[in-house]
C-alpha positions as CSV (number, residue, x, y, z in Angstrom):
1,Q,-24.4,73.1,-35.3
2,Q,-22.3,75.7,-33.5
3,V,-22.0,79.3,-34.5
4,T,-19.1,81.5,-33.3
5,A,-19.4,85.3,-33.3
6,W,-17.3,88.0,-31.7
7,Q,-19.4,91.0,-30.9
8,K,-16.5,93.5,-30.4
9,A,-13.7,93.6,-32.8
10,A,-11.2,94.6,-30.1
11,H,-12.0,91.4,-28.2
12,F,-11.6,89.3,-31.3
13,S,-7.9,90.4,-31.6
14,K,-7.3,89.0,-28.1
15,A,-8.5,85.6,-29.3
16,L,-5.7,85.4,-31.9
17,R,-2.1,84.4,-31.4
18,F,0.8,83.3,-33.7
19,E,2.5,80.1,-32.5
20,T,4.8,77.5,-33.7
21,A,3.1,74.2,-34.5
22,P,4.3,71.6,-31.9
23,D,3.4,68.6,-34.1
24,N,2.1,67.5,-37.5
25,R,-1.5,67.1,-36.4
26,S,-3.1,70.4,-37.4
27,K,-4.6,71.6,-40.6
28,C,-5.4,75.1,-41.9
29,K,-9.1,75.7,-41.5
30,A,-9.1,77.8,-44.7
31,S,-6.9,75.8,-47.1
32,K,-7.3,72.4,-45.5
33,E,-3.5,71.9,-45.9
34,K,-1.5,70.2,-43.3
35,I,0.5,72.5,-41.0
36,T,3.8,70.9,-40.3
37,K,5.8,70.8,-37.0
38,G,7.7,74.0,-36.5
39,E,5.6,76.0,-39.0
40,I,4.1,79.3,-37.8
41,R,0.3,79.2,-37.6
42,L,-2.4,81.6,-36.5
43,C,-4.4,80.2,-33.6
44,A,-8.0,81.5,-33.2
45,R,-9.2,80.6,-29.8
46,V,-13.0,80.2,-29.5
47,G,-14.9,80.9,-26.4
48,T,-16.4,83.7,-24.3
49,F,-14.3,86.7,-23.4
50,A,-14.1,85.4,-19.8
51,Q,-12.9,82.0,-20.9
52,L,-10.2,83.6,-23.1
53,E,-9.1,85.8,-20.2
54,A,-8.9,82.7,-18.0
55,N,-7.1,80.8,-20.8
56,D,-9.9,78.3,-20.7
57,E,-10.6,77.8,-24.4
58,I,-13.4,75.7,-25.7
59,N,-12.0,75.2,-29.2
60,K,-9.0,76.3,-31.3
61,M,-8.9,76.8,-35.0
62,F,-5.6,77.0,-36.9
63,Y,-4.7,78.9,-40.0
64,N,-1.6,79.3,-42.2
65,P,-1.2,83.1,-42.1
66,M,-0.4,83.1,-45.8
67,A,-3.6,81.1,-46.6
68,I,-5.8,83.9,-45.2
69,R,-4.1,86.9,-46.7
70,P,-7.3,88.8,-47.6
71,F,-8.2,88.6,-43.9
72,W,-5.4,90.8,-42.8
73,K,-6.6,94.0,-44.5
74,A,-10.2,93.5,-43.3
75,F,-9.0,92.6,-39.8
76,H,-6.9,95.8,-39.6
77,E,-9.8,97.9,-41.0
78,A,-12.3,96.4,-38.5
79,T,-10.2,96.5,-35.4
80,G,-7.5,99.1,-35.9
81,V,-5.1,96.4,-34.6
82,H,-1.9,95.9,-36.5
83,P,-1.0,92.2,-37.2
84,S,2.3,92.9,-35.5
85,S,0.3,93.6,-32.3
86,I,-1.1,90.1,-32.1
87,E,0.3,87.8,-29.4
88,G,3.3,85.9,-30.8
89,A,4.0,88.3,-33.7
90,E,7.7,88.2,-32.7
91,L,7.8,84.8,-34.4
92,L,7.3,86.4,-37.8
93,D,10.5,87.7,-39.3
94,E,10.8,90.6,-41.7
95,A,10.5,88.5,-44.8
96,Y,7.2,87.0,-43.5
97,H,5.8,90.5,-42.9
98,K,6.8,91.5,-46.4
99,A,5.1,88.5,-47.9
100,L,1.9,89.3,-46.1
101,L,2.1,92.9,-47.3
102,D,2.8,91.8,-50.9
103,A,-0.1,89.4,-50.8
104,N,-2.5,92.4,-51.0
105,E,-1.3,93.8,-54.3
106,D,-4.5,95.7,-55.0
107,E,-4.5,97.7,-51.8
108,R,-1.4,97.3,-49.7
109,Y,-1.0,98.2,-46.0
110,E,1.2,101.0,-45.1
111,E,4.5,99.7,-44.0
112,A,3.8,100.8,-40.4
113,D,0.7,98.6,-40.3
114,C,2.5,95.3,-40.0
């Protein structure tokens, strides 16, 4: 059994990136739903900080950004990093950012957070 842990939240944000799925072979780790070709996904790269810096990942986990909506608020609170600062965030259009904001109806981000 393998356990993955990031010791510093600032380094964890460097392990994330938004990307377009190049094929139909990935599934969202959270929802178990298929991620289709061309769909935007969040890639969590697993490995040591040195491996991530060298782009030598051991493993990758994929998530549909909408399937992990509760994560975004906790991520911002823990790291101080805005989701729009994650590598590849330019792939997300304004409507997508609004959908992520609206997903947290109880406690919304400030507009400047995303």
